[in-house]
Structure formats: structure tokens, C-alpha cells
C-alpha positions as semicolon CSV with decimal commas, in nm:
position;residue;x (nm);y (nm);z (nm)
1;M;0,003;0,002;0,004
2;R;0,161;0,354;-0,084
3;R;0,186;0,566;0,215
4;I;0,231;0,943;0,200
5;A;0,313;1,036;0,551
6;L;0,573;0,848;0,725
7;L;0,599;0,892;1,095
8;S;0,925;0,724;1,243
9;I;0,930;0,712;1,608
10;L;1,252;0,612;1,767
11;L;1,197;0,377;2,085
12;I;1,410;0,281;2,350
13;P;1,786;0,226;2,219
14;G;1,845;-0,139;2,125
15;T;1,469;-0,182;2,019
16;A;1,345;-0,178;1,653
17;L;1,249;0,123;1,520
18;A;0,855;0,133;1,490
19;E;0,721;0,322;1,190
20;I;0,373;0,492;1,183
21;A;0,248;0,609;0,832
22;C;-0,079;0,782;0,741
23;P;-0,258;0,615;0,462
24;A;-0,213;0,807;0,116
25;G;-0,609;0,760;0,085
26;I;-0,913;0,641;0,247
27;T;-1,216;0,526;0,129
28;T;-1,515;0,652;0,325
29;P;-1,698;0,505;0,524
30;V;-1,397;0,364;0,673
31;T;-1,443;-0,040;0,762
32;D;-1,089;-0,115;0,816
33;A;-0,824;0,107;0,917
34;G;-0,550;-0,136;1,013
35;G;-0,500;-0,036;1,360
36;W;-0,571;0,348;1,342
37;I;-0,854;0,502;1,551
38;V;-1,158;0,602;1,290
39;E;-1,340;0,898;1,400
40;P;-1,600;0,971;1,149
41;H;-1,747;1,270;1,350
42;P;-1,445;1,473;1,519
43;S;-1,495;1,778;1,688
44;P;-1,601;2,044;1,464
45;T;-1,371;2,318;1,611
46;G;-1,093;2,123;1,596
47;F;-1,095;1,943;1,274
48;P;-1,352;2,159;1,091
49;F;-1,496;2,010;0,767
50;R;-1,797;2,187;0,596
51;G;-1,995;2,003;0,356
52;P;-2,156;1,693;0,274
53;D;-1,959;1,362;0,397
54;A;-2,058;1,158;0,070
55;P;-1,896;0,805;0,025
56;G;-1,565;0,763;-0,194
57;R;-1,204;0,786;-0,203
58;R;-1,058;1,053;-0,036
59;T;-0,660;1,173;-0,065
60;F;-0,444;1,272;0,236
61;E;-0,468;1,623;0,321
62;G;-0,240;1,689;0,657
63;V;-0,186;1,594;0,971
64;T;-0,296;1,801;1,312
65;I;-0,076;1,730;1,651
66;V;-0,284;1,732;1,968
67;D;-0,183;1,743;2,300
68;G;-0,392;1,502;2,459
69;G;-0,555;1,119;2,382
70;P;-0,810;0,962;2,187
71;G;-1,096;1,126;2,376
72;D;-0,973;1,473;2,227
73;L;-1,104;1,379;1,868
74;R;-1,454;1,462;2,015
75;A;-1,369;1,738;2,246
76;E;-1,520;2,089;2,196
77;A;-1,185;2,232;2,235
78;P;-0,903;1,944;2,150
79;G;-0,567;2,060;2,219
80;S;-0,448;2,073;1,867
81;L;-0,100;2,220;1,853
82;V;0,003;2,517;1,646
83;P;0,368;2,438;1,465
84;D;0,650;2,583;1,642
85;E;0,821;2,671;1,329
86;S;0,701;2,740;1,001
87;A;0,906;2,833;0,694
88;M;0,929;2,825;0,333
89;R;1,229;2,590;0,190
90;E;1,252;2,544;-0,182
91;G;0,894;2,617;-0,266
92;R;0,749;2,424;0,012
93;L;0,618;2,544;0,346
94;R;0,793;2,320;0,607
95;Q;0,610;2,321;0,957
96;R;0,788;2,166;1,288
97;W;0,613;2,063;1,609
98;D;0,847;2,052;1,920
99;L;0,739;1,758;2,142
100;S;1,054;1,716;2,357
101;G;0,920;1,850;2,629
102;G;0,645;1,584;2,644
103;S;0,284;1,608;2,790
104;P;0,119;1,416;3,081
105;R;-0,162;1,385;2,850
106;G;0,034;1,251;2,565
107;F;0,043;1,309;2,204
108;L;-0,182;1,204;1,930
109;I;-0,139;1,218;1,540
110;V;-0,478;1,286;1,337
111;C;-0,459;1,230;0,954
112;R;-0,690;1,454;0,788
113;Y;-0,837;1,377;0,418
114;Q;-1,001;1,607;0,171
115;G;-1,367;1,626;0,113
116;T;-1,442;1,413;0,466
117;A;-1,474;1,473;0,821
118;T;-1,312;1,136;0,897
119;V;-0,985;1,119;1,058
120;L;-0,770;0,843;1,160
121;A;-0,560;0,892;1,480
122;Q;-0,299;0,720;1,657
123;V;-0,123;0,803;2,004
124;L;0,252;0,893;1,954
125;P;0,470;0,679;2,182
126;A;0,631;0,837;2,483
127;G;0,947;0,987;2,353
128;T;0,839;1,106;2,054
129;R;1,068;1,413;2,003
130;E;0,921;1,593;1,692
131;C;0,683;1,615;1,390
132;V;0,722;1,775;1,082
133;Q;0,508;1,825;0,778
134;L;0,586;1,971;0,415
135;L;0,311;2,142;0,220
136;P;0,353;2,229;-0,117
137;G;0,379;2,621;-0,141
138;R;0,154;2,879;0,040
139;N;-0,183;2,856;-0,079
140;A;-0,184;2,446;-0,111
141;R;-0,336;2,262;0,165
142;R;-0,232;1,906;0,086
143;A;0,063;1,759;0,267
144;L;0,358;1,623;0,067
145;S;0,483;1,422;0,364
146;A;0,469;1,445;0,757
147;S;0,712;1,246;1,000
148;C;0,755;1,234;1,357
149;H;1,039;1,074;1,558
């Protein structure tokens, strides 16, 4: 299966490297997410999607990093983090979240898809240091890639 967002997480030294990758696309309604948390009706304030949510194939749009756990997917005000850095590089917008300070609530990666409210999410393992997302240009919304380690 083609993957567009690679999320590499370094675990305890001496253990294998775990990889988490947002699927490049989903078909709604999602029936099998291969271990991902599927939320068809996430918080409209945290993960806004306006419009009909008709069945069909949807492409990866980007990630949201949340300070919190799976319960925050439906929270009225989820702890969506703003990138700590945003900079244009080679015609691409690079966004970076610094997670090195940790959080007692943990962190959640939420994969968003074009044309649907449905999101896929996973809890990031403790020790995840940062997440980086690349977007194509200033006005584009579709992510080229995202990774956490």
C-alpha cells in the first residue's frame, strides 16, 4: 500500500524502529483502518470540515498534532498544537512541532483527508521528539509528507 506520510518513532535504544504512516488515501465510510482509530464525526472546532460527507475515495490532506489522547477527537476544544516553526524552503512550507518537552496527556497524530470529516488517529509513543510536515507552496492545503520521531 502506498504511504504518503511517514511517522518514524525512535523507541528505547536497542529496540526496533517503529514506523507509523498515514495512508495516502481512505475510502469513506472507513471499515478497516489497520490499527488506526477511526473517527467519522470529530470535533467540528478542532477538525473543521464543512460540506456533505459522501462515500468515496479521499486523499491525504495533512496532520494535526494534539496534546491529548483519543478522547480529544470529539472534545469541543481539542488541544491542537500550532507548529513551533513554519518556514518556506525550496517552494515548500515546512512546519515543525517540538514535542521534546513531553506532555502528561501524551500526543496524538490525526490524519486528515480532503472532502471528508473522517479522520484517522494514533497515539504517539512516549519519547517522540518532533513532527515535521511539508506542504506544497503557500496556498496549497494538501500535505506532501509528515513525519514524527
